[in-house]
C-alpha angles and dihedrals in degrees: 000000000000092000092063101060142021130220118211121230111263130191120205134171119246092249097064115102095192127039125194115226123198110221125187123200108225095191132067091234123090113253120207114201115199116230110274096027110150108232102160143026123239115221123187112221124206118253109283093230093059097046116096106206119223114227111242110248090216090067097048092093089062090056093045093050095044117112100227128155102211140031088241090061090048091053091048089052091050090049093049093048090047092050093052097034091123091072092058126083102233100164103032093265094145112108141083125350134202094196095094137013128200135189136199109229108222098163113210093332118127120233115274119227124193128182118247116269122231115250116235116249111236118202 
């Protein structure tokens, strides 16, 4: 059943008794989940203050090529890159997705084809 729907990551504090999960149906068919069906796994994370984050090796080239004046600036850059590492593609995961599809409504219009234009030569 796991291929039919997706459960979004959710962060909750340890004091919450109920947690809202966002679930997306991947199929066109209706899915009925009986009460008590396990659809996700709860993982307890260590306290953020006690976790020493490892710097992603895929981002080291950004630090090495940065034009910074001091070691303090270099450490600030490393900290910033580490904080936002989830926006970088570290393992080549950029590509096609099947999560969403879109279309461009053109009505009954036929496709328009234009020849390529020459680029101007700049001296």
